[in-house]
C-alpha positions as a Markdown table, in Angstrom:
| # | Residue | x | y | z |
|---|---|---|---|---|
| 1 | Unk | -120.2 | 20.7 | -1.1 |
| 2 | Unk | -118.8 | 17.0 | -1.3 |
| 3 | Unk | -119.2 | 15.1 | -4.7 |
| 4 | Unk | -120.0 | 11.1 | -3.6 |
| 5 | Unk | -119.3 | 8.3 | -6.2 |
| 6 | Unk | -120.7 | 5.4 | -4.6 |
| 7 | Unk | -119.3 | 1.9 | -5.6 |
| 8 | Unk | -121.4 | -1.0 | -3.2 |
| 9 | Unk | -120.0 | -4.4 | -2.9 |
| 10 | Unk | -121.7 | -6.8 | -0.6 |
| 11 | Unk | -120.5 | -9.6 | 1.5 |
| 12 | Unk | -122.0 | -12.4 | 3.6 |
| 13 | Unk | -120.7 | -12.8 | 6.7 |
| 14 | Unk | -122.0 | -13.1 | 10.3 |
| 15 | Unk | -121.7 | -10.6 | 12.7 |
| 16 | Unk | -119.7 | -10.6 | 15.7 |
| 17 | Unk | -119.6 | -9.3 | 19.0 |
| 18 | Unk | -118.5 | -5.9 | 19.4 |
| 19 | Unk | -116.1 | -6.0 | 22.3 |
| 20 | Unk | -112.2 | -6.6 | 21.5 |
| 21 | Unk | -113.2 | -6.6 | 17.5 |
| 22 | Unk | -112.8 | -4.0 | 15.1 |
| 23 | Unk | -114.8 | -4.7 | 11.6 |
| 24 | Unk | -115.0 | -3.0 | 8.7 |
| 25 | Unk | -117.9 | -1.2 | 7.7 |
| 26 | Unk | -116.7 | 1.2 | 4.2 |
| 27 | Unk | -113.6 | 1.9 | 2.7 |
| 28 | Unk | -113.4 | 5.7 | 1.1 |
| 29 | Unk | -111.0 | 6.8 | -1.3 |
| 30 | Unk | -110.8 | 10.4 | -1.0 |
| 31 | Unk | -109.2 | 12.3 | -4.0 |
| 32 | Unk | -108.6 | 15.7 | -2.9 |
| 33 | Unk | -108.8 | 19.0 | -6.1 |
| 34 | Unk | -105.4 | 20.4 | -4.8 |
| 35 | Unk | -102.2 | 19.8 | -2.6 |
| 36 | Unk | -102.4 | 22.0 | 0.2 |
| 37 | Unk | -100.8 | 23.8 | 3.4 |
| 38 | Unk | -104.7 | 24.0 | 5.0 |
| 39 | Unk | -107.0 | 20.8 | 6.1 |
| 40 | Unk | -109.5 | 19.9 | 3.9 |
| 41 | Unk | -113.2 | 19.4 | 5.8 |
| 42 | Unk | -114.6 | 16.3 | 4.2 |
| 43 | Unk | -117.7 | 14.5 | 5.0 |
| 44 | Unk | -119.7 | 11.2 | 4.0 |
| 45 | Unk | -123.6 | 10.5 | 4.1 |
| 46 | Unk | -124.2 | 7.9 | 6.7 |
| 47 | Unk | -127.8 | 7.4 | 5.2 |
| 48 | Unk | -127.6 | 3.6 | 4.0 |
| 49 | Unk | -124.0 | 3.0 | 4.5 |
| 50 | Unk | -124.7 | 2.5 | 8.8 |
| 51 | Unk | -127.5 | 2.8 | 11.3 |
| 52 | Unk | -125.1 | 2.1 | 13.7 |
| 53 | Unk | -124.9 | 4.6 | 16.3 |
| 54 | Unk | -121.7 | 7.4 | 16.8 |
| 55 | Unk | -120.4 | 5.2 | 20.3 |
| 56 | Unk | -119.5 | 2.4 | 18.0 |
| 57 | Unk | -118.1 | 4.0 | 14.9 |
| 58 | Unk | -114.3 | 4.0 | 14.3 |
| 59 | Unk | -112.7 | 5.7 | 11.7 |
| 60 | Unk | -109.3 | 5.7 | 10.5 |
| 61 | Unk | -106.5 | 6.4 | 8.0 |
| 62 | Unk | -104.6 | 4.1 | 6.3 |
| 63 | Unk | -101.3 | 5.5 | 5.0 |
| 64 | Unk | -98.2 | 3.0 | 4.4 |
| 65 | Unk | -100.1 | -0.4 | 5.8 |
| 66 | Unk | -100.6 | 1.3 | 9.4 |
| 67 | Unk | -104.1 | 2.7 | 10.4 |
| 68 | Unk | -104.2 | 5.9 | 12.3 |
| 69 | Unk | -107.1 | 7.3 | 14.0 |
| 70 | Unk | -109.5 | 10.5 | 12.4 |
| 71 | Unk | -111.5 | 12.3 | 14.8 |
| 72 | Unk | -114.9 | 12.7 | 13.4 |
| 73 | Unk | -118.0 | 14.1 | 14.1 |
| 74 | Unk | -121.9 | 13.5 | 13.5 |
| 75 | Unk | -124.5 | 16.0 | 12.3 |
| 76 | Unk | -128.2 | 15.3 | 11.6 |
| 77 | Unk | -129.3 | 18.4 | 10.5 |
| 78 | Unk | -129.8 | 17.1 | 6.9 |
| 79 | Unk | -129.8 | 13.3 | 7.4 |
| 80 | Unk | -126.7 | 11.7 | 9.4 |
| 81 | Unk | -123.5 | 12.7 | 7.6 |
| 82 | Unk | -119.8 | 12.0 | 9.1 |
| 83 | Unk | -117.4 | 14.8 | 9.0 |
| 84 | Unk | -113.6 | 15.1 | 9.5 |
| 85 | Unk | -110.5 | 17.2 | 8.8 |
| 86 | Unk | -107.7 | 15.6 | 6.5 |
| 87 | Unk | -104.8 | 17.0 | 7.4 |
| 88 | Unk | -102.3 | 18.7 | 4.8 |
| 89 | Unk | -99.0 | 16.6 | 3.5 |
| 90 | Unk | -97.4 | 16.7 | 0.5 |
| 91 | Unk | -95.7 | 13.7 | 0.6 |
| 92 | Unk | -99.4 | 11.9 | 0.6 |
| 93 | Unk | -100.3 | 13.5 | -2.5 |
| 94 | Unk | -104.0 | 13.9 | -3.1 |
| 95 | Unk | -105.4 | 10.7 | -3.0 |
| 96 | Unk | -106.2 | 9.7 | 0.6 |
| 97 | Unk | -107.7 | 6.3 | 2.1 |
| 98 | Unk | -109.8 | 5.9 | 5.1 |
| 99 | Unk | -112.0 | 3.0 | 6.4 |
| 100 | Unk | -114.9 | 3.1 | 9.1 |
| 101 | Unk | -114.9 | 0.2 | 11.3 |
| 102 | Unk | -117.5 | -0.9 | 13.8 |
| 103 | Unk | -115.4 | -0.5 | 17.2 |
| 104 | Unk | -115.1 | 1.2 | 20.1 |
| 105 | Unk | -114.2 | 5.1 | 19.4 |
| 106 | Unk | -111.2 | 6.6 | 21.5 |
| 107 | Unk | -111.9 | 9.7 | 23.4 |
| 108 | Unk | -111.2 | 12.5 | 20.7 |
| 109 | Unk | -109.1 | 15.8 | 22.1 |
| 110 | Unk | -108.9 | 19.3 | 20.5 |
| 111 | Unk | -112.7 | 19.9 | 20.5 |
| 112 | Unk | -113.5 | 23.4 | 19.4 |
| 113 | Unk | -116.2 | 24.6 | 22.4 |
| 114 | Unk | -119.5 | 26.9 | 22.3 |
| 115 | Unk | -119.5 | 29.0 | 25.2 |
| 116 | Unk | -122.7 | 31.3 | 25.7 |
| 117 | Unk | -123.7 | 34.4 | 27.4 |
| 118 | Unk | -126.4 | 36.6 | 27.6 |
| 119 | Unk | -125.5 | 38.2 | 24.6 |
| 120 | Unk | -123.1 | 36.5 | 22.3 |
| 121 | Unk | -122.3 | 33.1 | 21.7 |
| 122 | Unk | -118.2 | 31.9 | 21.0 |
| 123 | Unk | -116.3 | 29.4 | 19.6 |
| 124 | Unk | -113.1 | 28.4 | 21.3 |
| 125 | Unk | -110.6 | 25.8 | 21.2 |
| 126 | Unk | -108.7 | 24.6 | 24.5 |
| 127 | Unk | -109.8 | 27.9 | 25.8 |
| 128 | Unk | -108.9 | 30.2 | 23.1 |
| 129 | Unk | -111.7 | 32.5 | 21.8 |
| 130 | Unk | -111.9 | 32.3 | 17.7 |
| 131 | Unk | -115.3 | 33.5 | 16.7 |
| 132 | Unk | -118.3 | 35.8 | 19.0 |
| 133 | Unk | -121.8 | 35.7 | 17.5 |
| 134 | Unk | -123.4 | 38.8 | 18.9 |
| 135 | Unk | -127.4 | 38.0 | 19.1 |
| 136 | Unk | -128.5 | 40.8 | 21.6 |
| 137 | Unk | -128.7 | 44.5 | 20.5 |
| 138 | Unk | -125.6 | 46.4 | 20.5 |
| 139 | Unk | -126.3 | 50.0 | 20.9 |
| 140 | Unk | -124.3 | 53.2 | 19.7 |
| 141 | Unk | -122.2 | 54.9 | 22.6 |
| 142 | Unk | -123.7 | 57.4 | 24.5 |
| 143 | Unk | -125.0 | 60.9 | 22.1 |
| 144 | Unk | -125.2 | 59.1 | 19.4 |
| 145 | Unk | -128.7 | 58.4 | 17.3 |
| 146 | Unk | -129.9 | 54.9 | 19.2 |
| 147 | Unk | -131.2 | 53.9 | 15.3 |
| 148 | Unk | -127.7 | 52.7 | 14.8 |
| 149 | Unk | -128.6 | 50.0 | 17.5 |
| 150 | Unk | -128.5 | 46.2 | 16.5 |
| 151 | Unk | -127.9 | 42.8 | 16.9 |
| 152 | Unk | -126.5 | 39.4 | 14.9 |
| 153 | Unk | -123.3 | 40.0 | 13.5 |
| 154 | Unk | -119.7 | 38.5 | 14.4 |
| 155 | Unk | -117.0 | 40.7 | 16.6 |
| 156 | Unk | -114.6 | 39.8 | 17.5 |
| 157 | Unk | -113.4 | 37.8 | 14.4 |
| 158 | Unk | -109.8 | 37.1 | 16.5 |
| 159 | Unk | -106.5 | 35.8 | 14.9 |
| 160 | Unk | -105.4 | 32.8 | 15.9 |
| 161 | Unk | -103.3 | 34.6 | 18.0 |
| 162 | Unk | -105.5 | 36.1 | 19.8 |
| 163 | Unk | -105.9 | 39.8 | 17.8 |
| 164 | Unk | -109.2 | 41.1 | 16.3 |
| 165 | Unk | -109.7 | 41.3 | 13.0 |
| 166 | Unk | -112.7 | 43.4 | 13.0 |
| 167 | Unk | -114.3 | 46.8 | 14.2 |
| 168 | Unk | -117.5 | 48.0 | 15.1 |
| 169 | Unk | -119.2 | 51.2 | 15.3 |
| 170 | Unk | -116.2 | 53.4 | 13.9 |
| 171 | Unk | -116.9 | 57.0 | 14.5 |
| 172 | Unk | -116.9 | 57.2 | 10.5 |
| 173 | Unk | -119.2 | 54.6 | 10.2 |
| 174 | Unk | -121.4 | 53.9 | 13.0 |
| 175 | Unk | -123.7 | 51.1 | 10.9 |
| 176 | Unk | -120.2 | 49.3 | 10.3 |
| 177 | Unk | -120.7 | 46.0 | 12.4 |
| 178 | Unk | -117.7 | 43.7 | 12.1 |
| 179 | Unk | -118.5 | 41.1 | 9.7 |
| 180 | Unk | -122.4 | 41.5 | 8.9 |
| 181 | Unk | -124.8 | 41.6 | 6.3 |
| 182 | Unk | -127.2 | 44.3 | 5.4 |
| 183 | Unk | -128.3 | 44.7 | 2.2 |
| 184 | Unk | -127.8 | 48.9 | 0.8 |
| 185 | Unk | -130.6 | 48.7 | -2.1 |
| 186 | Unk | -133.8 | 46.7 | -2.0 |
| 187 | Unk | -136.9 | 47.0 | -3.7 |
| 188 | Unk | -140.0 | 46.0 | -1.6 |
| 189 | Unk | -143.5 | 46.6 | -2.5 |
| 190 | Unk | -142.9 | 49.3 | -4.8 |
| 191 | Unk | -140.2 | 50.9 | -2.4 |
| 192 | Unk | -136.6 | 50.7 | -2.6 |
| 193 | Unk | -135.3 | 50.2 | 1.4 |
| 194 | Unk | -131.6 | 50.7 | 2.4 |
| 195 | Unk | -130.6 | 47.8 | 5.2 |
| 196 | Unk | -127.1 | 49.2 | 5.7 |
| 197 | Unk | -127.2 | 52.9 | 6.8 |
| 198 | Unk | -128.9 | 52.5 | 9.5 |
| 199 | Unk | -129.3 | 56.3 | 10.0 |
| 200 | Unk | -131.8 | 56.9 | 7.2 |
| 201 | Unk | -133.9 | 54.8 | 9.4 |
| 202 | Unk | -135.3 | 52.9 | 6.2 |
| 203 | Unk | -134.6 | 49.4 | 7.3 |
| 204 | Unk | -132.9 | 47.5 | 9.7 |
| 205 | Unk | -131.8 | 43.9 | 10.5 |
| 206 | Unk | -132.0 | 42.1 | 13.3 |
| 207 | Unk | -131.7 | 38.5 | 14.8 |
| 208 | Unk | -134.7 | 36.5 | 15.4 |
| 209 | Unk | -133.7 | 33.1 | 16.8 |
| 210 | Unk | -131.4 | 30.2 | 16.8 |
| 211 | Unk | -131.6 | 27.1 | 14.9 |
| 212 | Unk | -128.9 | 24.9 | 15.7 |
| 213 | Unk | -125.3 | 24.8 | 17.6 |
| 214 | Unk | -122.9 | 22.5 | 17.4 |
| 215 | Unk | -119.6 | 21.4 | 19.0 |
| 216 | Unk | -117.3 | 18.7 | 19.1 |
| 217 | Unk | -113.3 | 17.0 | 18.0 |
| 218 | Unk | -114.6 | 18.7 | 13.9 |
| 219 | Unk | -116.1 | 21.9 | 14.1 |
| 220 | Unk | -118.1 | 24.2 | 16.1 |
| 221 | Unk | -121.0 | 26.3 | 15.1 |
| 222 | Unk | -124.7 | 27.7 | 14.4 |
| 223 | Unk | -127.2 | 28.5 | 12.4 |
| 224 | Unk | -129.7 | 31.4 | 12.9 |
| 225 | Unk | -132.5 | 33.4 | 11.6 |
| 226 | Unk | -132.2 | 36.9 | 10.7 |
| 227 | Unk | -134.8 | 39.3 | 9.6 |
| 228 | Unk | -134.5 | 42.3 | 7.0 |
| 229 | Unk | -137.2 | 44.7 | 8.4 |
| 230 | Unk | -139.0 | 47.7 | 6.3 |
| 231 | Unk | -139.0 | 50.7 | 8.9 |
| 232 | Unk | -140.1 | 53.6 | 6.5 |
| 233 | Unk | -144.0 | 54.3 | 6.1 |
| 234 | Unk | -145.0 | 51.4 | 8.8 |
| 235 | Unk | -146.9 | 51.8 | 11.9 |
| 236 | Unk | -144.5 | 48.5 | 13.1 |
| 237 | Unk | -141.4 | 46.6 | 11.4 |
| 238 | Unk | -142.7 | 44.6 | 8.4 |
| 239 | Unk | -140.0 | 41.6 | 7.7 |
| 240 | Unk | -139.0 | 41.6 | 3.3 |
| 241 | Unk | -136.6 | 39.0 | 3.8 |
| 242 | Unk | -135.5 | 36.2 | 5.8 |
| 243 | Unk | -132.3 | 35.3 | 6.1 |
| 244 | Unk | -130.9 | 31.5 | 7.6 |
| 245 | Unk | -127.1 | 32.4 | 8.2 |
| 246 | Unk | -124.8 | 29.9 | 9.6 |
| 247 | Unk | -121.3 | 29.3 | 10.2 |
| 248 | Unk | -119.0 | 26.9 | 10.9 |
| 249 | Unk | -115.5 | 26.6 | 12.4 |
| 250 | Unk | -112.6 | 24.3 | 12.2 |
| 251 | Unk | -109.6 | 24.4 | 13.7 |
| 252 | Unk | -107.5 | 21.1 | 13.2 |
| 253 | Unk | -103.6 | 23.1 | 13.0 |
| 254 | Unk | -101.7 | 21.8 | 16.4 |
| 255 | Unk | -99.8 | 24.5 | 16.4 |
| 256 | Unk | -102.7 | 26.9 | 16.7 |
| 257 | Unk | -101.7 | 29.0 | 13.7 |
| 258 | Unk | -104.8 | 29.3 | 10.9 |
| 259 | Unk | -108.4 | 28.3 | 11.7 |
| 260 | Unk | -111.5 | 28.0 | 8.8 |
| 261 | Unk | -114.3 | 29.5 | 9.0 |
| 262 | Unk | -117.7 | 28.3 | 6.8 |
| 263 | Unk | -120.5 | 30.9 | 6.4 |
| 264 | Unk | -123.7 | 30.5 | 4.8 |
| 265 | Unk | -126.4 | 32.7 | 3.4 |
| 266 | Unk | -129.5 | 31.3 | 2.8 |
| 267 | Unk | -132.4 | 34.3 | 1.5 |
| 268 | Unk | -136.0 | 34.0 | 1.2 |
| 269 | Unk | -138.6 | 36.5 | 0.8 |
| 270 | Unk | -140.3 | 36.8 | 3.7 |
| 271 | Unk | -143.8 | 37.8 | 2.2 |
| 272 | Unk | -145.7 | 37.1 | -1.1 |
| 273 | Unk | -144.0 | 39.8 | -3.1 |
| 274 | Unk | -140.6 | 39.7 | -4.4 |
| 275 | Unk | -137.7 | 41.3 | -3.1 |
| 276 | Unk | -135.1 | 43.0 | -5.9 |
| 277 | Unk | -131.3 | 43.6 | -4.5 |
| 278 | Unk | -130.7 | 46.7 | -6.5 |
| 279 | Unk | -127.1 | 47.1 | -8.2 |
| 280 | Unk | -124.8 | 48.6 | -5.7 |
| 281 | Unk | -121.6 | 48.7 | -4.0 |
| 282 | Unk | -122.0 | 48.0 | -0.9 |
| 283 | Unk | -124.1 | 44.7 | 0.3 |
| 284 | Unk | -124.1 | 40.8 | 0.9 |
| 285 | Unk | -121.3 | 40.1 | 3.8 |
| 286 | Unk | -119.2 | 43.2 | 4.9 |
| 287 | Unk | -116.1 | 42.9 | 6.8 |
| 288 | Unk | -114.5 | 46.4 | 8.6 |
| 289 | Unk | -111.3 | 45.2 | 9.7 |
| 290 | Unk | -109.3 | 46.2 | 12.7 |
| 291 | Unk | -108.4 | 50.0 | 13.1 |
| 292 | Unk | -105.2 | 48.7 | 13.5 |
| 293 | Unk | -104.1 | 48.2 | 9.5 |
| 294 | Unk | -103.4 | 50.9 | 7.1 |
| 295 | Unk | -101.8 | 51.5 | 4.0 |
| 296 | Unk | -98.4 | 51.3 | 5.4 |
| 297 | Unk | -98.4 | 47.7 | 7.3 |
| 298 | Unk | -101.3 | 45.8 | 5.5 |
| 299 | Unk | -102.0 | 44.6 | 1.8 |
| 300 | Unk | -104.8 | 43.0 | -0.3 |
| 301 | Unk | -104.0 | 40.6 | -3.2 |
| 302 | Unk | -106.7 | 39.2 | -5.4 |
| 303 | Unk | -106.9 | 36.2 | -7.5 |
| 304 | Unk | -106.4 | 38.3 | -10.3 |
| 305 | Unk | -103.0 | 39.3 | -8.8 |
| 306 | Unk | -104.5 | 42.7 | -8.3 |
| 307 | Unk | -103.1 | 44.6 | -5.2 |
| 308 | Unk | -105.0 | 47.3 | -3.4 |
| 309 | Unk | -104.9 | 49.9 | -5.6 |
| 310 | Unk | -106.7 | 47.9 | -8.1 |
| 311 | Unk | -109.0 | 45.6 | -6.7 |
| 312 | Unk | -112.2 | 47.6 | -6.2 |
| 313 | Unk | -114.7 | 46.5 | -8.7 |
| 314 | Unk | -112.5 | 43.6 | -10.3 |
| 315 | Unk | -113.9 | 40.2 | -10.2 |
| 316 | Unk | -112.6 | 37.4 | -7.8 |
| 317 | Unk | -112.8 | 34.0 | -6.5 |
| 318 | Unk | -110.6 | 34.8 | -3.7 |
| 319 | Unk | -109.0 | 38.2 | -1.8 |
| 320 | Unk | -106.1 | 37.9 | 0.5 |
| 321 | Unk | -106.5 | 40.9 | 3.1 |
| 322 | Unk | -103.1 | 41.1 | 5.6 |
| 323 | Unk | -100.6 | 42.8 | 7.5 |
| 324 | Unk | -99.0 | 43.5 | 10.7 |
| 325 | Unk | -100.9 | 43.7 | 13.5 |
| 326 | Unk | -99.6 | 44.9 | 16.9 |
| 327 | Unk | -95.7 | 43.1 | 17.6 |
| 328 | Unk | -97.7 | 39.6 | 15.4 |
| 329 | Unk | -99.0 | 38.9 | 12.5 |
| 330 | Unk | -102.8 | 37.9 | 11.0 |
| 331 | Unk | -103.9 | 37.0 | 7.8 |
| 332 | Unk | -107.6 | 36.2 | 6.0 |
| 333 | Unk | -108.2 | 34.9 | 2.5 |
| 334 | Unk | -112.0 | 35.4 | 1.5 |
| 335 | Unk | -113.6 | 32.1 | -0.8 |
| 336 | Unk | -116.2 | 33.0 | -2.6 |
| 337 | Unk | -118.0 | 29.7 | -3.8 |
| 338 | Unk | -118.5 | 29.1 | -7.6 |
| 339 | Unk | -122.2 | 28.5 | -7.1 |
| 340 | Unk | -122.8 | 32.1 | -5.7 |
| 341 | Unk | -124.6 | 34.8 | -7.5 |
| 342 | Unk | -122.5 | 36.6 | -10.1 |
| 343 | Unk | -119.3 | 34.1 | -9.3 |
| 344 | Unk | -116.6 | 35.5 | -9.2 |
| 345 | Unk | -118.0 | 38.2 | -7.6 |
| 346 | Unk | -117.1 | 41.8 | -7.6 |
| 347 | Unk | -115.1 | 43.0 | -4.7 |
| 348 | Unk | -115.3 | 46.1 | -3.0 |
| 349 | Unk | -112.2 | 47.6 | -1.7 |
| 350 | Unk | -111.6 | 50.6 | -0.1 |
| 351 | Unk | -109.4 | 53.1 | -1.8 |
| 352 | Unk | -105.4 | 53.3 | -0.7 |
| 353 | Unk | -105.8 | 56.4 | 1.2 |
| 354 | Unk | -108.9 | 56.2 | 2.8 |
| 355 | Unk | -109.0 | 59.0 | 5.5 |
| 356 | Unk | -105.5 | 59.5 | 5.3 |
| 357 | Unk | -105.0 | 56.3 | 6.7 |
| 358 | Unk | -105.5 | 53.5 | 4.5 |
| 359 | Unk | -108.4 | 52.4 | 6.9 |
| 360 | Unk | -109.4 | 48.6 | 5.0 |
| 361 | Unk | -112.3 | 47.6 | 4.3 |
| 362 | Unk | -113.3 | 44.5 | 2.3 |
| 363 | Unk | -117.3 | 42.8 | 1.2 |
| 364 | Unk | -117.4 | 40.2 | -1.9 |
| 365 | Unk | -120.7 | 42.5 | -3.6 |
| 366 | Unk | -122.7 | 40.1 | -6.1 |
| 367 | Unk | -124.7 | 43.4 | -7.0 |
| 368 | Unk | -121.7 | 45.5 | -7.0 |
| 369 | Unk | -122.7 | 45.2 | -10.7 |
| 370 | Unk | -126.1 | 43.9 | -11.5 |
| 371 | Unk | -129.6 | 43.3 | -10.0 |
| 372 | Unk | -130.8 | 40.0 | -8.1 |
| 373 | Unk | -134.0 | 39.3 | -7.7 |
| 374 | Unk | -135.3 | 36.9 | -5.0 |
| 375 | Unk | -138.8 | 35.4 | -5.9 |
| 376 | Unk | -141.2 | 34.5 | -3.3 |
| 377 | Unk | -141.2 | 30.7 | -2.4 |
| 378 | Unk | -137.8 | 30.2 | -3.6 |
| 379 | Unk | -134.4 | 30.2 | -1.7 |
| 380 | Unk | -131.1 | 32.0 | -2.6 |
| 381 | Unk | -128.0 | 30.7 | -1.3 |
| 382 | Unk | -124.3 | 32.5 | -0.9 |
| 383 | Unk | -121.3 | 30.9 | 0.5 |
| 384 | Unk | -118.3 | 31.5 | 1.3 |
| 385 | Unk | -115.4 | 30.4 | 3.3 |
| 386 | Unk | -112.4 | 32.9 | 5.7 |
| 387 | Unk | -109.4 | 31.2 | 6.2 |
| 388 | Unk | -108.2 | 32.9 | 9.1 |
| 389 | Unk | -104.0 | 32.5 | 9.8 |
| 390 | Unk | -101.3 | 34.3 | 12.2 |
| 391 | Unk | -98.8 | 33.7 | 9.7 |
| 392 | Unk | -98.5 | 35.6 | 5.8 |
| 393 | Unk | -100.3 | 33.9 | 2.9 |
| 394 | Unk | -98.5 | 33.8 | -0.8 |
| 395 | Unk | -101.1 | 33.6 | -3.6 |
| 396 | Unk | -100.3 | 30.1 | -4.2 |
| 397 | Unk | -101.4 | 28.6 | -1.0 |
| 398 | Unk | -104.9 | 31.0 | -1.4 |
| 399 | Unk | -105.2 | 29.1 | -4.8 |
| 400 | Unk | -104.8 | 25.6 | -3.0 |
| 401 | Unk | -107.1 | 26.7 | -0.4 |
| 402 | Unk | -109.8 | 28.0 | -2.3 |
| 403 | Unk | -109.8 | 24.9 | -4.7 |
| 404 | Unk | -110.3 | 22.9 | -1.8 |
| 405 | Unk | -113.3 | 24.7 | -0.7 |
| 406 | Unk | -114.6 | 25.5 | -4.6 |
| 407 | Unk | -113.7 | 22.3 | -6.3 |
| 408 | Unk | -115.7 | 18.9 | -5.6 |
| 409 | Unk | -113.5 | 16.5 | -4.1 |
| 410 | Unk | -114.8 | 12.7 | -5.5 |
| 411 | Unk | -114.9 | 9.8 | -2.6 |
| 412 | Unk | -115.4 | 6.6 | -3.2 |
| 413 | Unk | -117.0 | 4.5 | -1.1 |
| 414 | Unk | -116.7 | 0.5 | -1.0 |
| 415 | Unk | -119.5 | -1.1 | 1.4 |
| 416 | Unk | -118.3 | -4.0 | 2.6 |
């Protein structure tokens, strides 16, 4: 989500050997959309800028006439692009200056890593687990209908303090799977399919395969294929929708107090038939929170200043869910991209008296108040960011963090 303005000036010169020499390739002036307490992911396309390999590129920030080396990561998914994180700094304001050099980079520390088991892919930093994507099928407890089994969901989503902020298979909703993605009412080939309530045995969602896995000094993540399968009136499951879901985890904070999780969802009808996601209060990306949050120790604040009592059904750009957990604290800011369908999106927030305890559930539900028709041969994107913190977050901090996500920075590039 980066707006790039390219100013190119060419200089005649002689290529010098690399040994002990640093040659500037380009200057990058970044105008940030907000001054925030949290890091800003940034990226530029390298195509047309340089064809040099990663091993001879160095990125530095220029501040006060000094150079400070900046860890970066190259992503070759859609052409080559260079990614880095801009640390928060109120003193430096909204304008930051960088240079890309031809020089041997120093060793980058603090890398995010992927660890894979037979059931899950886990994102870690410095040996601490942050995010777990479960690709293997997870079955419900013994004695519970096996129709509740499914794959392709996030659990745990950990706080920076190591607390699980998700819950799966609670007795009240065995079909709840942490952070997961089914749609409740979908029209396909003249039928209405429920991919959410698994006990109905109308449909389900399953992991199909990995497309990419990435790890490095700036982010770690993955892209996977999910299939939304129709079960009813079929001798074998039929795919109605193909979903490419990605997650990219950024963790810059040296004090390990927060991280960013960017979640992308790309929907395509799987057959030569449209799919209509019908108006319903649940759908898209659902989050069943930790059972340790209730109406006594947690709160909800929306971008429009609404509390949990009034949040359900309201429209929001972002929503804070936060509270005490054991002896610690944890907060999550859910953010919706302006390009999402029906943005600002309706919220589904459980009422304060849920089950008498105030159990927490939170969901951006773009089809809560209107249908969404998906035509065959077309792709439909939803993008979200979760800011996960070990500290309480104010509405002002959440607003600045959303601007970093939802408003396009301007990067002016001067090529040498």
